[in-house]
Structure formats: C-alpha cells, structure tokens
C-alpha positions, -999 to 999 in steps of 0.1 A, spaced: -624 436 31 -611 455 62 -607 492 65 -574 510 65 -577 535 94 -551 563 95 -548 574 132 -542 611 138 -514 626 157 -520 648 187 -515 678 165 -543 690 142 -575 669 143 -597 664 114 -632 670 103 -656 655 79 -684 661 55 -714 639 50 -718 602 47 -748 592 28 -755 603 -8 -787 623 -12 -817 608 -30 -817 608 -68 -849 628 -69 -833 659 -54 -808 679 -74 -774 676 -58 -745 699 -56 -712 680 -61 -704 685 -24 -727 668 0 -744 686 28 -747 669 62 -780 658 76 -784 665 113 -811 646 131 -833 666 154 -861 662 179 -876 630 192 -862 609 164 -827 620 172 -831 613 209 -844 578 203 -816 570 179 -791 584 205 -804 562 233 -803 531 212 -767 538 199 -737 522 215 -718 555 213 -721 579 242 -745 608 237 -715 631 236 -697 612 209 -730 610 189 -732 648 189 -695 651 181 -699 629 151 -728 651 138 -707 682 143 -677 667 125 -698 659 95 -714 694 95 -681 713 98 -663 691 73 -691 696 48 -688 733 50 -650 734 48 -648 710 18 -675 730 -1 -657 762 7 -624 750 -7 -635 729 -37 -671 739 -45 -685 716 -72 -651 703 -84 -654 673 -61 -680 648 -49 -671 639 -13 -691 621 13 -679 623 49 -692 599 75 -681 600 111 -687 572 136 -671 573 170 -650 601 157 -634 579 130 -641 594 96 -648 576 63 -642 596 31 -659 584 -1 -666 598 -35 -646 613 -64 -619 639 -67 -601 652 -98 -565 643 -88 -542 629 -61 -534 664 -47 -570 671 -41 -575 637 -25 -547 645 0 -559 680 6 -594 669 14 -580 645 40 -558 673 54 -589 696 57 -608 669 75 -578 662 98 -581 698 109 -616 694 124 -617 691 162 -623 657 178 -614 636 147 -597 604 158 -588 587 125 -595 588 88 -602 561 62 -596 577 29 -615 558 1 -617 588 -23 -613 578 -59 -595 599 -85 -619 603 -115 -649 622 -128 -678 629 -104 -705 603 -104 -738 609 -122 -770 615 -102 -784 582 -115 -754 563 -100 -759 581 -67 -796 572 -67 -787 536 -73 -763 537 -43 -790 552 -22 -813 523 -31 -786 498 -22 -781 514 11 -818 513 19 -820 476 9 -790 466 30 -804 484 60 -838 468 56 -823 433 53 -802 439 84 -833 447 104 -848 414 94 -815 394 99 -806 375 130 -775 385 150 -772 419 133 -777 450 155 -790 471 127 -794 502 148 -757 501 157 -744 499 121 -741 527 97 -742 518 60 -726 539 32 -726 530 -5 -705 545 -32 -702 531 -67 -719 499 -56 -693 494 -28 -709 491 6 -690 504 37 -700 493 71 -693 513 103 -701 506 139 -691 494 173 -697 456 169 -685 422 180 -667 400 155 -698 378 152 -720 408 145 -695 421 120 -695 388 101 -733 386 100 -736 422 88 -710 418 61 -728 387 49 -761 405 46 -744 433 27 -725 409 5 -756 390 -6 -777 421 -13 -786 430 -48 -762 453 -67 -734 451 -42 -700 449 -58 -678 448 -27 -681 452 11 -656 471 31 -656 469 69 -648 501 88 -659 486 121 -645 491 156 -645 458 173 -656 452 209 -660 422 231 -693 404 237 -692 416 273 -687 452 262 -715 449 237 -739 437 265 -728 465 287 -734 492 261 -767 477 251 -779 476 288 -765 507 305 -772 509 342 -776 547 340 -782 575 316 -757 579 287 -730 604 293 
C-alpha cells in the first residue's frame, strides 16, 4: 500500500510529535515524547543517512516541537506518534473523534519546515500498553531482518508500527522499496505494510551514498 501525502501550502507549515512507540516496560503517557539522538551515535547515524545533516536535524526538531504542542493541547486524551523524514510527517495512533484528528494535523501543519503530512490517525480508544509493546517488538524484528536482507539499505529506512501495521519511510529506489516492503510483509505479526517512501533514482542513491564532500 502506498502513502497518501498531503503537501502543504506556502502558508503555515506543520510540526510533528514522535514516531516510534515507547517500550512496553516503561509507563507511557498517552502522548508520545520524542527521542533525540545525541553524541557519537547521532553523528554516525547522520553521516550514514541519505538526508543532509541539516534536514536530519530539522526532522528531530519537528518531532520535538510537535510532541510538545500536541501534549499541551490534548494531554492524555490522544495517543499520537509523529515521525518526520525529510520533512514529511507521518501521524499514527488513536484520537477520540474526527475533529481531533483534523486538529492534530492542523497543529503539526503549523510547525516550521514541515513539507507534507500523511495522516494515518484512527478514530477510536487509545491502544493498550500491551499492544504498543507488541508493535515495538514488530518494529525491532523488521529492522533486524532488514539488516540481514540483500538490497535493503536498512540504515536509510525508518520503520514505524501501529496496531500491527508497518509504515516504511525513507529516501529509496523502487528496487530498494520493493525489497524492504517484502521483508516487512513477511515478518511475524505484520497485518499490513504502508509505504511512505520518497523515491529516488539509482544514480541519485549512489551519489547520496558516496558523497564527494562533507554533508551540508
């Protein structure tokens, strides 16, 4: 299944909250808090990423700002995960009604640098901690299998799982996307796979993977 990306106008931009659900062992608030990588690990991840270093940092900021804004407006009444990749935002989780679903998207749209939004929020009761823990296990399994798979640039693909549905984000070629989707589709517990990829050519992938100079 392919994503439905809503491009933003030049007017207000959007912002996002956090992508991956927290581990089941840690008590969660209904709103997710973003995780910002720091130190040597963040630097290594940034270098390997196909995004520019500036975009990488912008994505982290988008998630951080969105998380705070959504928590401020809705508190524990919603369970919303915000994931930003290349300034395109994926919204997953549960909200009580359609008005809240639209309002969350509006809030994220107000965050600087947001380029587009894929709103996959579901109207319904917030998920249980056990369900979120299961989603976390699915995400970990899919990531591990991608590392072992051929033709899948695992370090360039972000995996998000919500209610056994796996969302895949990244700057990838069509061949890489197909391979990654197949790994996710055949992973245990996965109900559906949704592609939220941005597609690039083989030449562009090679250029991004082998930059001649430092990332901008």
